[in-house]
C-alpha positions as CSV (number, residue, x, y, z in Angstrom):
1,M,-1.6,23.2,-21.8
2,S,-0.7,26.1,-19.5
3,M,-3.1,27.7,-17.0
4,G,-3.3,30.8,-19.2
5,M,-4.3,28.7,-22.2
6,D,-6.9,26.9,-20.1
7,D,-8.5,30.2,-19.1
8,Q,-8.5,31.4,-22.7
9,A,-10.1,28.3,-23.9
10,A,-12.8,28.5,-21.2
11,S,-13.4,32.2,-22.2
12,L,-13.8,31.3,-25.8
13,R,-16.3,28.5,-25.0
14,R,-18.4,31.0,-23.0
15,L,-18.3,33.5,-25.9
16,L,-19.3,30.8,-28.4
17,S,-22.2,29.6,-26.2
18,A,-23.4,33.1,-25.4
19,G,-27.0,33.7,-26.4
20,R,-27.8,30.0,-26.8
21,K,-29.9,28.0,-24.3
22,P,-28.8,24.7,-22.8
23,C,-30.1,21.7,-24.7
24,S,-31.6,18.7,-22.8
25,F,-31.6,15.1,-23.7
26,A,-33.6,12.5,-21.8
27,F,-32.1,9.0,-22.0
28,I,-34.9,6.4,-21.6
29,G,-35.1,2.7,-21.6
30,D,-36.2,-0.3,-19.6
31,Q,-34.3,-1.5,-16.5
32,G,-31.2,-3.2,-17.7
33,S,-30.8,-1.4,-20.9
34,G,-27.8,0.6,-19.6
35,V,-29.3,4.1,-19.6
36,S,-27.3,5.2,-16.5
37,T,-24.0,3.9,-17.9
38,V,-24.6,5.7,-21.3
39,V,-25.4,9.0,-19.5
40,A,-22.3,8.8,-17.3
41,E,-20.0,7.9,-20.3
42,F,-21.5,10.6,-22.5
43,A,-21.1,13.3,-19.8
44,A,-17.5,12.3,-19.1
45,V,-16.6,12.6,-22.8
46,L,-18.3,16.0,-23.3
47,A,-16.9,17.4,-20.1
48,S,-13.4,16.2,-20.9
49,D,-13.8,18.0,-24.3
50,G,-14.4,21.2,-22.5
51,H,-18.2,21.4,-22.6
52,R,-20.4,22.5,-19.7
53,V,-22.5,19.4,-18.8
54,M,-25.2,18.9,-16.2
55,I,-26.4,15.3,-15.4
56,L,-29.9,15.2,-13.9
57,D,-30.5,11.9,-12.1
58,A,-34.2,11.0,-11.5
59,H,-33.5,7.9,-9.4
60,A,-34.2,7.7,-5.7
61,D,-31.2,5.4,-5.1
62,M,-28.7,8.1,-6.1
63,G,-27.4,5.8,-8.8
64,Q,-25.1,8.3,-10.6
65,A,-23.6,9.5,-7.4
66,R,-22.8,5.9,-6.2
67,R,-21.5,5.0,-9.6
68,L,-19.0,7.9,-9.6
69,K,-18.0,7.7,-5.9
70,V,-19.7,10.8,-4.8
71,N,-20.3,10.3,-1.1
72,H,-21.8,13.7,-0.1
73,A,-24.6,14.0,-2.7
74,R,-28.2,14.9,-1.7
75,H,-31.3,14.5,-3.7
76,L,-33.7,17.4,-4.1
77,D,-36.3,15.8,-1.8
78,E,-33.9,16.3,1.1
79,V,-33.0,19.9,0.1
80,I,-36.7,20.8,-0.1
81,G,-37.3,19.3,3.3
82,Y,-35.1,21.9,5.0
83,Q,-35.9,24.6,2.4
84,G,-32.2,24.7,1.3
85,A,-30.7,26.1,-1.9
86,L,-30.6,24.1,-5.1
87,E,-26.8,24.4,-4.9
88,D,-26.9,22.0,-1.9
89,A,-27.9,19.2,-4.3
90,I,-25.4,19.9,-7.0
91,V,-22.0,18.2,-7.0
92,S,-19.0,18.5,-9.3
93,L,-17.6,15.3,-10.8
94,S,-14.0,14.4,-11.5
95,S,-14.7,14.5,-15.2
96,G,-15.8,18.1,-14.9
97,A,-19.5,17.5,-15.3
98,E,-22.0,18.5,-12.7
99,L,-24.6,16.2,-11.1
100,L,-28.0,17.1,-9.7
101,N,-30.2,14.3,-8.3
102,L,-33.8,15.5,-9.0
103,Y,-35.6,12.8,-7.1
104,V,-38.6,14.2,-5.2
105,R,-41.7,12.4,-3.9
106,P,-44.5,13.3,-6.3
107,F,-46.8,14.5,-3.5
108,T,-44.1,16.7,-2.1
109,L,-43.4,18.3,-5.4
110,A,-47.0,18.7,-6.3
111,N,-47.6,20.6,-3.0
112,L,-44.5,22.7,-3.1
113,H,-44.9,26.2,-1.8
114,T,-45.1,28.7,-4.7
115,G,-42.4,30.9,-3.3
116,L,-40.0,28.0,-2.8
117,A,-40.8,26.6,-6.3
118,H,-40.1,30.0,-7.9
119,R,-36.8,30.4,-6.0
120,L,-35.6,26.9,-7.0
121,S,-36.6,27.5,-10.6
122,Q,-34.6,30.8,-10.7
123,E,-31.6,29.1,-9.1
124,F,-31.7,26.4,-11.7
125,S,-32.0,28.8,-14.6
126,S,-29.1,30.8,-13.2
127,R,-26.9,27.8,-12.7
128,L,-27.4,26.7,-16.3
129,R,-26.8,30.1,-17.9
130,D,-23.5,29.0,-19.4
131,S,-24.2,25.3,-19.7
132,E,-24.5,23.5,-23.0
133,W,-25.9,20.1,-22.4
134,I,-28.3,18.6,-19.9
135,L,-28.2,14.8,-19.9
136,I,-31.2,13.3,-18.0
137,D,-30.9,9.8,-16.5
138,A,-34.6,9.4,-16.6
139,L,-36.8,6.7,-15.0
140,P,-38.8,4.4,-17.4
141,P,-41.8,6.6,-18.3
142,R,-44.3,4.1,-16.9
143,Q,-42.8,4.9,-13.5
144,E,-42.3,8.6,-13.9
145,P,-42.9,10.3,-17.3
146,A,-42.5,14.0,-16.6
147,L,-38.8,14.5,-17.5
148,S,-39.2,12.4,-20.7
149,A,-42.3,14.4,-21.6
150,I,-40.6,17.8,-21.5
151,A,-37.0,17.2,-22.5
152,D,-35.9,18.8,-25.8
153,H,-34.8,15.5,-27.3
154,L,-35.3,11.8,-26.4
155,I,-32.7,9.0,-26.8
156,L,-34.2,5.6,-26.5
157,V,-31.7,3.0,-25.3
158,L,-32.5,-0.7,-25.9
159,T,-30.6,-4.0,-26.1
160,P,-30.9,-6.9,-28.5
161,E,-33.0,-8.8,-26.0
162,A,-36.7,-9.4,-27.0
163,K,-37.9,-8.0,-23.7
164,S,-36.0,-4.8,-24.3
165,L,-37.6,-4.4,-27.8
166,T,-41.0,-4.9,-26.3
167,E,-40.4,-2.3,-23.6
168,A,-39.0,0.1,-26.1
169,Y,-42.2,-0.1,-28.2
170,G,-44.2,0.5,-25.0
171,I,-42.2,3.6,-24.2
172,I,-42.8,5.0,-27.6
173,K,-46.5,4.2,-27.5
174,Q,-46.9,5.9,-24.1
175,L,-44.9,9.1,-24.8
176,S,-46.5,9.5,-28.2
177,G,-50.0,8.8,-27.1
178,E,-50.0,10.6,-23.8
179,F,-47.6,13.4,-24.4
180,G,-47.5,13.9,-28.1
181,R,-43.8,13.0,-28.5
182,R,-43.2,12.2,-32.2
183,A,-39.4,12.0,-32.6
184,F,-37.1,9.4,-31.0
185,N,-33.4,8.9,-31.4
186,V,-32.6,5.2,-31.1
187,L,-29.4,3.8,-29.6
188,I,-28.7,0.1,-29.4
189,N,-26.6,-1.0,-26.4
190,H,-24.8,-4.3,-25.8
191,A,-24.9,-5.2,-29.5
192,E,-22.7,-8.0,-30.8
193,S,-22.2,-6.2,-34.1
194,L,-23.4,-3.3,-36.3
195,E,-25.5,-5.8,-38.3
196,D,-27.1,-7.1,-35.0
197,A,-27.9,-3.5,-33.9
198,Q,-29.4,-2.4,-37.2
199,H,-31.5,-5.5,-37.3
200,I,-33.0,-4.6,-33.9
201,F,-33.6,-1.0,-35.1
202,R,-35.4,-2.2,-38.3
203,R,-37.7,-4.4,-36.2
204,L,-38.6,-1.5,-33.9
205,T,-39.0,0.9,-36.9
206,Y,-41.4,-1.6,-38.6
207,A,-43.6,-2.0,-35.5
208,A,-43.7,1.7,-34.8
209,S,-44.4,2.8,-38.3
210,E,-47.1,0.2,-38.6
211,Y,-49.1,1.3,-35.6
212,L,-47.8,4.6,-34.3
213,N,-47.4,8.1,-35.8
214,V,-43.8,8.6,-34.9
215,S,-40.3,9.1,-36.4
216,L,-37.4,7.0,-35.3
217,R,-33.8,8.0,-36.1
218,W,-30.9,5.6,-35.9
219,V,-28.0,7.3,-34.0
220,G,-25.7,4.3,-33.5
221,F,-24.8,1.4,-31.3
222,I,-22.5,0.5,-28.4
223,P,-20.9,-3.0,-28.6
224,E,-20.8,-5.5,-25.8
225,D,-17.6,-4.8,-24.0
226,Y,-16.4,-6.0,-20.6
227,H,-14.5,-2.8,-20.1
228,L,-17.8,-1.0,-19.5
229,R,-18.7,-3.4,-16.7
230,R,-15.2,-3.2,-15.2
231,A,-15.4,0.6,-15.2
232,L,-18.8,0.3,-13.3
233,V,-17.1,-1.9,-10.7
234,M,-14.2,0.6,-10.4
235,K,-16.7,3.5,-10.1
236,T,-15.4,5.4,-13.0
237,A,-16.1,5.9,-16.7
238,A,-14.7,3.6,-19.3
239,T,-14.0,6.5,-21.6
240,L,-11.6,7.8,-18.9
241,A,-10.2,4.5,-17.6
242,F,-10.1,2.5,-20.8
243,P,-10.3,5.0,-23.7
244,K,-9.0,2.5,-26.3
245,S,-11.6,-0.1,-25.6
246,E,-14.3,-0.7,-28.2
247,G,-17.1,0.4,-25.8
248,A,-15.3,3.6,-24.8
249,I,-14.5,4.4,-28.5
250,A,-18.2,4.0,-29.4
251,C,-19.3,6.1,-26.5
252,T,-16.8,8.8,-27.4
253,Q,-17.9,9.0,-31.0
254,L,-21.6,9.0,-30.1
255,A,-21.2,11.7,-27.4
256,R,-19.3,14.0,-29.8
257,A,-22.2,13.6,-32.3
258,L,-24.7,14.9,-29.8
259,P,-24.8,18.4,-31.4
260,L,-25.9,16.7,-34.7
261,W,-28.7,15.0,-32.9
262,A,-29.9,18.2,-31.4
263,G,-30.2,19.8,-34.8
264,R,-31.5,23.4,-35.0
265,T,-34.7,22.9,-32.9
266,P,-35.1,25.8,-30.4
267,T,-34.3,24.5,-26.9
268,E,-35.9,25.3,-23.5
269,G,-33.3,24.0,-21.2
270,D,-33.2,27.2,-19.1
271,T,-36.9,26.7,-18.2
272,L,-36.7,22.9,-17.8
273,F,-37.1,23.0,-14.0
274,A,-40.2,25.2,-14.0
275,R,-41.8,23.1,-16.8
276,W,-40.9,19.9,-14.9
277,L,-42.6,21.3,-11.7
278,E,-45.7,22.2,-13.7
279,T,-45.8,18.8,-15.4
280,V,-45.4,16.8,-12.2
281,R,-48.2,18.8,-10.6
282,H,-50.5,18.2,-13.5
283,L,-49.8,14.5,-13.4
284,Q,-50.4,14.4,-9.7
285,E,-53.7,16.3,-10.0
286,A,-54.8,13.7,-12.6
287,V,-53.9,10.8,-10.2
288,T,-55.8,12.6,-7.4
289,A,-58.9,13.1,-9.7
290,D,-58.9,9.5,-10.6
291,N,-58.5,8.3,-7.0
292,P,-60.4,10.9,-4.9
293,H,-60.6,8.5,-1.9
294,P,-57.2,6.7,-1.5
């Protein structure tokens, strides 16, 4: 495609997205479920298709940056330390997606100066003005629940292992009981077959419907595929390096179905940063109230 056609396509995408807010998805699961891989693969597919995508990484170890060979990334905690601009923590990836590591120590964020908090919130909203999708590589909610509590939509990632099923139930129980989340999209990762994945989903649905007032929606599965692990070692996305592999094909199909999962629910992506700040502060205040003398 010529440069002129590229420019025209970009202009059309901006026109089509004008007036709509970016939609956020928090990907959640226990350690080892493959949440970070799923986020990286989905972002690569959507960005390659011409969508404006922002990855928010909540991990202190800069997992997404290391996974994708980004050597100059900074997390938000560092930027706040020298009162820099939010732009200092945003990097562009080879796939076309953007990455922002949102890790901040809870005490630092809870005590952030009002002026700085307002400026960062404004910068975030401005940066997302023409974005479509915000994919959140969230921590397990038992470690840090704020992003999972406020995202427009939740994608629960689990594997066929019994421990993963137990952890998934615990996540649903916590987010529904403490934050009123009622709808969960469920994605089975590392499945041997469709039948295997659907069996896991039925078990989770039975337990949740028996004891919790929630709605679980099956969105699909990603098969066990060594190409996904090889891409991780090569620090790239399987959808880019091995697009014909089973795992890459599944990720591509699922990522392109993301608009269907979003539905017609109004989104609040442009205010995500401000709501995140408010939620973290609220949670920190609750911890301080419970432990007045640390």
